[in-house]
N, C-alpha and C positions, 0 to 999 in steps of 0.2 A: 740764866744759866751763865756761869762764868765762861770769859772768852776762850779759855784753853780747856774746858771741859768736853769731854766726847760724849756724844748722844746716849751711849751705852752705860756711861759711868754710874755705878751704884751711888744713890744719893742726889743724881743729877736729873732725875726724871722730871721733865717739864709737864707731864700730863697731870690734869686735875683729877685726882683720883676719886673725890667725892662726887664729881659729876660723872665719872666713868661708871660708878656703882649705881647712881640714881637712874642714869640713862638705860643701862641694861635692864634694872629692875622694871621701869617703866614699859620696856619693849616686852619684856616677859608678861607682865600683868596684862597688858594689850592684847597679847596672843591668848592668855588664858580667857579673857571676856570674849574675844572673837569666835572662840570655839565653844562657848557655853560651858566651860569647866569651872567648878566652884573653887578647887584648890589643887596644888600639885605637892606631892611629897617626893623630894629629890635626894637620892643617894649618890648619884654619880657625882664624882668630885669636880668636874668642869662645870655641870649645873648648879650645884651648890655655889660655887665660885661666883656664877653668873648671876645668880638671884640675889646673893647677899655680900659679895666681895670677900668671903672669908675663905681662908685655905690654910690647913694645917697637916703635915705630914701627908702630902696628897697621895703618893704611891701606896703607902700602906693604908690610907683610908680608903682607897679605891678598891682593895681587896678584902675589905671587912665591912661590916655594918655598924659603925660605931658613931657616925653623925649623920645628920640630915637636916633639910631645910623644908618647912612647910610653908608654902607661898600661897596666899590667899588671892582672889581676882582683885582685890584693892587692900590698902593698909600695909601695915608692917608685917614682914615675915617673921616666923619663928625659927631660930636655928637651934636645933637640938645637938649639942656639942658634947664631946668627951669631956667629963668633969675637969680633968686636969689641963684642959686648953681652953677653958671658958674665959680666962683672964687675958687671952690674946685678941678678944673680940668686943671689947666693951665699947669702942666707939663705932661700931658699924649700925646701918640703919636696920636693925632687927633685934628683936628680943632674944636673949641667949639663955637657954635652959640647959641643964644636965641631960644628956641622952641616957636613957636606960638600955643598954645593949643586952642582947640575949646570947651572943657568942661567948666562948671561952667558960661557960658554966655547966655543970653537970645537969642540972635542971632547966635545960633550955625552954621547954614549953612555959614554965612558970614566969621567967624573965621575959619572953616574948609577950605574955599575957599583959604584962606591966607596962612594956612598950606600947602595945596597942591601947590600952587604957589611957594612957597619957597622951597618945596621938589623938584619940577621940575627943578627950576633954579639950585638947588644944583648938581642934577643928570647930567645937560648939562655940569656944571664946571667939574665934575669928568669924562667927556667923555661918558657918558651912554646916547645914542641916540636912542635905540631901542625901548623905550616907554613900556618896560616890567620890573617889579619890584617883587622881591621875599620878601614877607611879612610874618611874624610870627604871629602877632595878631594885629588887626586895628578895632576901633570902627567904627559903621555904618557911622557917619557923615564924618569921615576922608576917609572911603573906597569910599563913593559916591563922594566925592570931587576929589579924584585922578581919578576916573572913568570919571567924567566931564571934567578933563584935559587931557584926552586921554591916561592914563596909565592902561596897563593891569596888574593885580594882580596874581602873582603866589605864591605857598607855598614855604617858605624857609626852612622848616623842613628837607627835604633831605639833603641841604646844612649843615645846623648847627649841624644835628644829626651825619653826616660823620665827620664833624671836631672835635666834642667833644668826640668821642667815645675813641680814644686813648689819653692817657695822655702824655704831655710833661715831661722831667725830673724835670722841676721845680714845675709842677704840683704835681708829686709823691712825692717830697721833701715837698711840703705843705701838702699833706694828711698826711705824717709822722709826721709833726708838730703838726697837728690838732688831731692826733691820741692820743698824749699825754694828750691833753684837754679832750678828750672824756673818757680817762681812769680815770682821776680826777674827772669828772662829775658821773661816775658810782660808784666810791669808795665813794664819799660824799654821794650820793643817798642811797646806801646800808648801810652805816653808820647810816642814819636817819632813817632807818625803825624800827619802834616800835609800839606795841599796842596804840592807842588813836591817833597817827599821822595821819592827815588828808592826802587824795591824793593830794590836793591843796598844802599843805606844802611841800611835796616831790617834786612836780613840781617846787615848788620855788627854793629848793634846787639845783635842775638840773640846772635850768635858771641862778641862781646867780653864780654857779661855771663857767658856760660857759662865761658869761658877763665879771666876773672878770679877765677871763684869755685872753680877747680880742676877744672873739666869737661875733656872731652878734644876733642871735635870734633862737627860736625853731620855727620850721615850723609848728608842732601840738602839741597837749596836750594829751599824751598817756601815763598816769600813772593811772594803774587800779589795784583794789584790790579784794579779796573775789568774791562775785557774779557779780561784775563789771567786772571781767576777762572773762566772758562766756556770750554772743558770742563777738567774736573780732569786732573791729571797735568802741567800746566804747571811751568815753573821761573822762578826769579827773573830779571828782566831789568833793562834800564837805564830803563824806564818810570818817568816821575814821576807821583805821584797827583794826582788831581784832587778838588776838593770834591764830596762826595756818593759817592765810590767806596766799594765795600766792599774790604776787604783781610783775606786770610785768611794765617794761619801754620799750618804743620804742624811743631812743633818738632824732631822726628827728632833728638834730642840725646843724644849719649853723654857721661854725666856722670862724676863720680868713680867709680873702680873699674870703669868700663866700664859703668855702668848705663844702659840705653836708654830714652828717654822718647819718646813719640809722641802728645802732646797737641796738639790743635788749636783754634783760636779764630778767629772772624770778627769785624772791626771795622768801624765807619762812619767814613770820613774826613771831617774838616771840620765844618761847621755846617748844610749844607744837609740838610734832612730827608730821610729814607730814602723811596724810592718804595715804593708798595704792593707791586710785585713783590719788591723786597728785604725788606720786612718779612715778606711771606708766606713766602718760602723759609727766612728766619731762624727765624720761628716754628714751621714744620713741622720743620725740623732739631733744633731746641732741644727740642720736645715729644717727638719720636722718641727723641732721645738719652736723655732723663730716663726715659722708659718702658723703653727697651730695657736700661738700665743696672740697673734694679730687678729684672731677671730674673737677674741673675747672682748665683747662689747655689750652694753645694756640693749635689752630687747629681743636678743636672740634666745630661743629655747634650746635646751641641751640636745633635743633631737635634731634640729637644724644646724647646729655646730657640728655634730657627729657627721651628717650629710655633707658638710663643706670641708671636713677635715682633710689635710693632706694624708696622702696614702702611704702607709708604712710598707717597704718592700715584703714580699710574701716570705722570704727566707726568716724574717725576724717576727713574723706573727705568731708562730706557735709558742713563743716565750714572751708575748707582748705583756706590758704592764696592765693591771686590772682595769684601769680607766685612763681616760686622757686628760680629764681635769677632775679637780674636786674641791669643795669649798674647805675652808679651815679657820679656826678661830682659836678657842680654848683647846681643840683637839681637832682631829679630822672629822669634817662635818658634811652636811648635804646642801645642795645637789651635787652630783657628780654627773660626767657624761663619758660613756663607754664607746669603743671603737664602732665603726658603722655596723659591722656584721654580729655585734653582740647585742644582747637584750639590753635596752636602755632602763637604768634604774630610776632615773628622774627625767624621762624624755620630755614631759610638758613643763618641766621647771623653766623659767625665764630668767636669764641673767639681769641683774639689776645694779645700779650705781651703788657703790661702796659695799659689794661683796668682795671678799678677799678669797683669791683661788689659786691652786696649784696647778700648774700645767707640766707634765713629767711623761717620760717614757723610758723604755729600757729596750735597748738592741743588742741582741746577743743571738747567735744561730745555735740551734739545738746540736750538741756535740761539739761545739766550738771551744776554744780555749778562753776567749776574751768576751767580755761583755762592757757595754757602756750605759751609764745611767745618768740622765740629765734632768732637771727640774728647776723651774722658777716660780716665785711666789708674786703675785701681783694684785692691785687693787683694782677694780672695774670702775673705769671713769668714762664720761661721754667721749673723751678724746681717744679713748682705747686704754689697753692695760698700763697700768704705772707700776714698775718694777720696785720691789721692796728691797731686793738684796741684787744689785747690778754687778755681781762678781764676775770678772773676765772669764771667757771659755778657755780652754787650752790652746794656745797658739802652736805648740809642738804637735799637736794632733790635726790641725787644721792646715798646717802647711803642706 
């Protein structure tokens, strides 16, 4: 890398992408073998990318059934690709064939039958003879066609979840590259905050910085200000910021090579001093986040982390975030840890080295005007959590 190159600059990626892709496929096929599965048929865009390294028009592809990857327990996968996109993937470690889609046709059943016939033929070529296929998502016409062809469908989630929860060395390096991009996104975002600026203007700053650095897209539109910060789960609006507003952002950014970042910050707009309620909510969120983050270490089960978690004041609990920690990779992933009083979705799952996790929370009282969203993304190491985006917290709200 050149001396003056930034880690997030397009064309300056120091990660060996060939090793990235072979490492991911090895983990996936290891999980296939460990669970006694003969093959996976993957339509979910992040799963296709994990298995083959291929991605094309990802948002559109994830809302249709126009591409999929057939992954055997060993050997090269087969990527069934939209015929007009096949040329994009000549160099990948997979055989690329045209996908026969069933959508957008009047005679859906007939086209789904062709899809099923071609899938079964490919399974036989790969030595898959058991007639059982693990699938992540499948539209009804495709499901029925495979069923008519004698294929039994199983859930691929146990396989893909196990494969993706531990990151390879190349994935960790890629997260570090993308961490620099998110640092720039937050810096540009904070610099653009001023009275009169619209939430949509700030969202555009966020997206523009991401795209100029070679990132791909925002997964959500979570830039909220003033009364739009309470309750959580609001979206970006045309609202113009006022002096003294809180403004929060959840980046939810898909960066280079699909790396997902879910880092949150809350800022104070303008020169008006923060109110006591704003300061108190921010200080609570800040201190909780730092204390919770320090619990992220290898060997602890999610249930144990929940038991040791710092307690959120009762007034913020009714609008608490769904979980305290969750895994992340090419999308939000498993495992996750919920608040102590809530059912644990993955209570027995144990944190391990080279997991990538998000620690996050929301603090906003029911009926209140303001809410605070904070979140950090970390790599699990034996020495503790390693911050991927060490962006400063808001001094004006901590004073």
